[in-house]
C-alpha positions in Angstrom: -16.5 -23.9 -6.0 -20.1 -23.1 -6.4 -21.4 -19.7 -7.2 -23.0 -19.2 -3.8 -19.7 -20.1 -1.9 -17.8 -17.7 -4.2 -20.2 -14.8 -3.4 -20.0 -15.5 0.3 -16.2 -15.5 0.1 -16.2 -12.2 -1.8 -18.7 -10.7 0.7 -16.5 -11.8 3.6 -13.5 -10.2 2.0 -15.3 -7.0 1.4 -16.5 -6.9 5.1 -13.0 -7.6 6.4 -11.6 -4.9 4.1 -14.2 -2.4 5.2 -13.5 -3.2 8.8 -9.8 -2.8 8.2 -10.3 0.6 6.6 -12.5 1.7 9.5 -9.9 0.7 12.0 -7.2 2.6 10.1 -9.4 5.7 9.9 -10.2 5.6 13.6 -6.5 5.1 14.4 -5.4 8.0 12.2 -8.1 10.2 13.7 -6.9 9.4 17.2 -3.3 10.1 16.2 -4.3 13.4 14.7 -6.2 14.4 17.8 -3.2 13.5 20.0 -0.9 15.4 17.7 -3.1 18.5 17.7 -3.5 18.4 21.4 0.3 18.1 21.8 0.8 20.9 19.3 -1.3 23.3 21.4 0.5 22.3 24.6 3.8 22.8 22.7 2.7 26.3 21.5 1.7 27.2 25.1 5.1 26.0 26.4 6.9 27.9 23.7 5.1 31.1 24.6 5.8 30.4 28.2 9.5 30.0 27.5 9.7 33.4 25.8 9.9 34.8 29.3 13.1 32.9 29.8 14.7 35.3 27.3 14.4 38.1 29.9 15.4 36.0 32.9 18.2 33.8 31.7 21.7 35.0 32.3 22.8 34.1 28.8 20.7 34.8 25.7 22.2 31.8 24.0 20.7 29.3 26.3 17.2 30.8 26.1 17.4 31.1 22.3 18.6 27.5 22.1 15.5 26.3 23.9 13.2 28.6 21.9 14.7 27.4 18.6 14.4 23.8 19.7 10.8 24.2 20.7 9.8 26.0 17.5 11.6 23.4 15.3 9.8 20.6 17.2 6.5 22.3 16.5 7.3 22.4 12.8 8.0 18.6 12.9 4.7 18.0 14.7 2.9 20.2 12.1 4.5 18.1 9.3 3.3 14.9 11.0 -0.2 16.2 11.3 -0.1 17.2 7.6 1.1 13.6 6.8 -1.8 12.1 8.7 -4.4 14.4 7.2 -3.0 13.8 3.7 -3.7 10.1 4.2 -7.4 10.8 4.2 -7.2 12.6 0.9 -5.2 10.0 -1.0 -5.9 6.9 1.2 -2.2 6.2 1.2 0.9 7.7 2.8 2.7 9.6 0.1 6.4 9.2 0.2 7.0 12.9 -0.6 5.1 13.9 2.6 7.1 11.4 4.7 10.3 12.8 3.2 9.2 16.3 4.1 8.7 15.2 7.7 12.2 13.6 7.6 13.7 16.8 6.2 12.1 18.9 8.9 13.3 16.4 11.6 16.9 16.2 10.2 17.1 20.0 10.0 15.8 20.2 13.6 18.4 17.8 14.9 21.2 19.6 12.9 20.2 23.0 14.3 20.1 21.6 17.9 23.7 20.2 17.4 24.8 23.5 15.9 23.4 25.5 18.9 25.2 23.1 21.3 28.5 23.6 19.3 29.2 19.9 19.4 29.8 19.4 15.7 33.2 19.1 14.0 33.7 20.1 10.4 33.3 16.5 9.1 30.0 16.1 11.1 28.7 19.3 9.6 29.6 18.0 6.1 27.9 14.7 6.8 24.7 16.4 8.1 24.6 18.6 5.1 25.2 15.6 2.8 22.3 13.8 4.5 20.0 16.7 4.1 20.9 17.0 0.4 20.3 13.3 -0.2 16.9 13.5 1.4 16.0 16.6 -0.5 17.1 14.9 -3.7 15.0 11.9 -2.8 12.0 14.2 -2.3 12.6 15.8 -5.6 12.6 12.4 -7.3 9.4 11.4 -5.5 7.7 14.5 -7.0 9.1 13.9 -10.5 8.2 10.2 -10.5 4.8 10.3 -8.6 2.7 7.2 -9.2 -0.1 9.3 -10.7 2.2 10.9 -13.2 3.9 7.7 -14.1 0.5 5.9 -14.5 -0.9 8.7 -16.7 2.1 8.5 -19.0 1.7 4.8 -19.3 -2.0 5.2 -20.1 -1.3 7.9 -22.7 1.2 5.7 -24.5 -1.4 2.9 -24.9 
């Protein structure tokens, strides 16, 4: 292959890569905007549902809705953090994804606890799942790629 054809091919690859990165950035920005808008609506709905505490016949039902809404907001906040984190590192870090997963699992576990639909074995399994994901997150922090690469580079 001639030198000119090789340069054209490299230029085309660079243009395609830059276009791809641009599309990803625009997509992530749109996702962040949608999540932030949803978060504000969720906060307004949660504040609105505070009035249900005074009007509901049982406090348990109103608190269940309130806790569910607040835990959902926490999951959305974690998702926004994951998307924003992408711009800093230009990759999705596994530890952030695991934090979102932990928040989501705890949310679901709390909802099932408030509904009183869990047996003893199910509580054990939920807790085991949470512990496994927390352990995976701990491993992802201990063996972060930047730490592993710096150790490899120091040993050379």
